[in-house]
C-alpha positions as CSV (number, residue, x, y, z in Angstrom):
1,M,63.5,8.7,-14.5
2,I,65.1,11.0,-17.1
3,G,62.2,13.4,-16.7
4,G,62.6,13.5,-13.0
5,G,66.3,14.1,-13.4
6,T,65.7,16.9,-15.8
7,L,63.2,18.6,-13.5
8,A,65.5,18.3,-10.5
9,Y,68.3,19.8,-12.6
10,Q,66.2,22.7,-14.0
11,H,64.6,23.6,-10.6
12,E,67.6,22.6,-8.4
13,I,65.4,20.4,-6.3
14,G,67.3,17.9,-4.2
15,V,70.5,18.5,-6.1
16,R,73.8,19.9,-4.6
17,D,75.9,22.5,-6.2
18,Y,78.8,20.2,-7.1
19,Q,76.3,17.9,-8.9
20,L,74.9,20.8,-10.9
21,E,78.5,21.8,-11.8
22,R,79.2,18.2,-13.1
23,V,76.0,18.3,-15.2
24,D,76.8,21.8,-16.5
25,T,80.4,20.7,-17.3
26,W,79.2,17.6,-19.1
27,L,76.6,19.6,-21.2
28,E,79.2,22.1,-22.2
29,S,81.8,19.5,-23.0
30,L,79.5,17.8,-25.6
31,D,80.9,20.3,-28.0
32,A,84.6,19.6,-28.8
33,E,85.6,23.3,-28.7
34,S,84.1,23.8,-25.2
35,L,85.8,20.6,-24.0
36,I,89.1,21.9,-25.2
37,D,88.5,25.4,-23.7
38,G,87.6,23.9,-20.3
39,R,90.5,21.4,-20.1
40,Q,92.3,23.5,-17.5
41,G,89.1,24.1,-15.5
42,P,86.0,22.1,-14.7
43,A,86.4,19.8,-17.8
44,F,89.9,18.7,-16.8
45,H,88.9,15.1,-15.9
46,A,86.5,14.6,-18.9
47,Y,89.1,16.0,-21.3
48,H,92.0,13.8,-20.1
49,A,89.7,10.7,-20.0
50,R,88.7,11.2,-23.6
51,M,92.3,12.0,-24.6
52,S,93.5,8.7,-23.0
53,I,90.8,6.8,-24.9
54,G,91.6,8.5,-28.2
55,Q,95.4,7.9,-27.9
56,G,94.7,4.2,-27.7
57,G,93.6,3.9,-31.3
58,W,92.8,0.4,-32.5
59,R,95.4,-1.7,-30.6
60,G,96.5,0.6,-27.9
61,Q,99.9,1.9,-26.7
62,G,100.8,-1.2,-24.8
63,L,100.4,-2.1,-21.1
64,G,101.8,0.6,-18.9
65,R,102.4,2.9,-21.9
66,G,99.2,4.7,-22.2
67,I,99.1,8.5,-21.8
68,G,96.9,8.1,-18.7
69,N,99.6,6.2,-16.9
70,E,102.8,7.7,-18.3
71,A,101.8,11.3,-18.0
72,G,100.1,10.8,-14.6
73,I,97.7,13.6,-15.5
74,L,94.5,11.5,-15.6
75,P,92.7,12.0,-12.3
76,E,91.6,8.9,-10.4
77,R,93.1,6.6,-13.0
78,E,93.0,3.6,-10.8
79,S,89.3,3.9,-9.9
80,D,87.0,6.4,-11.6
81,S,88.9,6.4,-14.9
82,V,90.2,2.9,-15.2
83,F,88.2,2.3,-18.4
84,A,90.0,5.2,-20.0
85,V,93.4,3.7,-19.0
86,V,92.4,0.3,-20.3
87,A,91.2,1.8,-23.6
88,G,94.4,3.8,-23.9
89,E,96.7,0.9,-23.3
90,T,94.8,-1.9,-25.1
91,G,92.9,0.3,-27.7
92,L,89.5,-0.3,-29.1
93,V,90.1,-4.0,-29.3
94,G,91.0,-4.4,-25.6
95,A,88.2,-2.1,-24.4
96,T,85.7,-4.0,-26.5
97,A,87.0,-7.3,-25.2
98,L,86.6,-6.1,-21.6
99,L,83.0,-5.0,-22.3
100,L,82.3,-8.3,-24.0
101,L,83.6,-10.2,-20.9
102,Y,81.4,-8.1,-18.7
103,G,78.5,-8.8,-21.0
104,L,79.2,-12.5,-20.8
105,L,79.3,-12.3,-17.0
106,V,75.9,-10.6,-17.0
107,V,74.4,-13.1,-19.5
108,L,75.7,-16.1,-17.5
109,L,74.3,-14.6,-14.3
110,M,70.9,-14.0,-16.0
111,A,70.9,-17.5,-17.4
112,G,71.7,-18.9,-14.0
113,A,68.9,-16.9,-12.5
114,G,66.5,-18.2,-15.2
115,E,67.2,-21.8,-14.1
116,I,66.4,-21.2,-10.4
117,R,63.0,-22.2,-9.2
118,D,62.9,-20.2,-5.9
119,R,61.6,-16.7,-6.6
120,F,63.7,-14.9,-4.0
121,T,66.9,-16.6,-5.1
122,R,66.1,-15.9,-8.7
123,L,65.6,-12.2,-7.9
124,V,68.8,-12.0,-6.0
125,V,70.9,-13.5,-8.8
126,G,69.2,-11.4,-11.4
127,G,69.7,-8.3,-9.2
128,V,73.5,-9.0,-9.0
129,A,73.5,-9.3,-12.8
130,I,71.8,-5.9,-13.1
131,Y,74.2,-4.5,-10.6
132,F,77.2,-5.4,-12.7
133,A,75.5,-4.3,-16.0
134,A,74.6,-0.9,-14.5
135,H,78.0,-0.3,-13.0
136,V,79.9,-1.2,-16.2
137,G,77.5,0.7,-18.4
138,V,77.7,3.9,-16.3
139,H,81.4,3.7,-15.8
140,A,82.1,3.2,-19.5
141,A,79.6,5.9,-20.5
142,V,81.2,8.4,-18.1
143,N,84.7,7.8,-19.5
144,L,83.4,8.1,-23.0
145,G,81.7,11.4,-22.2
146,L,78.1,10.1,-22.7
147,L,77.2,10.8,-19.0
148,P,78.4,13.3,-16.5
149,M,81.1,12.4,-14.0
150,T,79.8,10.2,-11.2
151,G,82.7,8.6,-9.4
152,L,81.4,5.1,-10.0
153,T,84.1,2.4,-10.2
154,L,84.5,-0.4,-12.6
155,P,83.6,-3.7,-10.7
156,L,86.4,-6.2,-10.3
157,V,89.0,-3.9,-12.0
158,S,89.1,-0.6,-10.1
159,T,91.1,-0.4,-6.9
160,G,88.3,1.1,-4.8
161,G,88.4,-0.9,-1.6
162,S,84.7,-0.9,-0.6
163,S,83.6,-1.2,-4.2
164,L,85.8,-4.2,-4.8
165,L,84.6,-5.8,-1.6
166,V,80.9,-5.3,-2.4
167,S,81.4,-6.6,-6.0
168,L,83.2,-9.7,-4.8
169,A,80.5,-10.3,-2.1
170,A,77.7,-9.8,-4.6
171,L,79.4,-12.2,-7.1
172,G,80.0,-14.8,-4.4
173,L,76.4,-14.6,-3.3
174,A,75.1,-15.0,-6.8
175,V,77.4,-17.9,-7.6
176,G,76.7,-19.6,-4.3
177,L,72.9,-19.2,-4.7
178,S,73.1,-20.5,-8.3
179,A,75.1,-23.6,-7.3
180,N,72.8,-24.5,-4.4
181,Q,69.5,-25.2,-6.2
182,E,67.0,-27.1,-4.1
183,P,63.5,-28.0,-5.1
184,S,61.0,-25.4,-4.2
185,L,57.5,-26.2,-2.9
186,D,55.8,-23.0,-4.3
187,A,53.2,-23.1,-7.0
188,D,55.5,-23.3,-10.0
189,A,57.5,-26.2,-8.5
190,F,54.8,-28.6,-9.7
191,A,54.6,-27.2,-13.2
192,R,55.6,-29.5,-16.0
193,D,58.6,-28.5,-18.1
């Protein structure tokens, strides 16, 4: 997958101009001096997301007092950059707690999937767990500057309407399927535990 992405970027195959610009900006902003130099240009969003996270320190500035909210300069702070706002207001402790809660959700969903006998239901519940893990991982990595800007929201926290609706529907589906466990008559239903 990484190799395919690298080839697409280098040869501009199936990639739009704005996507190339995001990757170029990200690659240039890996160096602190380039990030600072581009803060009024293409690296504006990345710079302010990292500044908001950095201002949080260990315990944060307090709810509603983070630089991302008070200055109002952080773009898309209620959706694409909500992790930067949380980290700025609650600090490393709060951001880590949020990631641990998401990790717990993923582990519980995977454990629930492991107890389901029906293969399709097991795959659906496991897929929902992977959905949450991927969204949280990519969202946090983008705000920390580990990946280029994507516009991916943080499930159950961001205010994106369709994203929130899909996250709640997926979670409801997984919980409903996990709670409704009926005996299956496929081959492994007769295996001894």
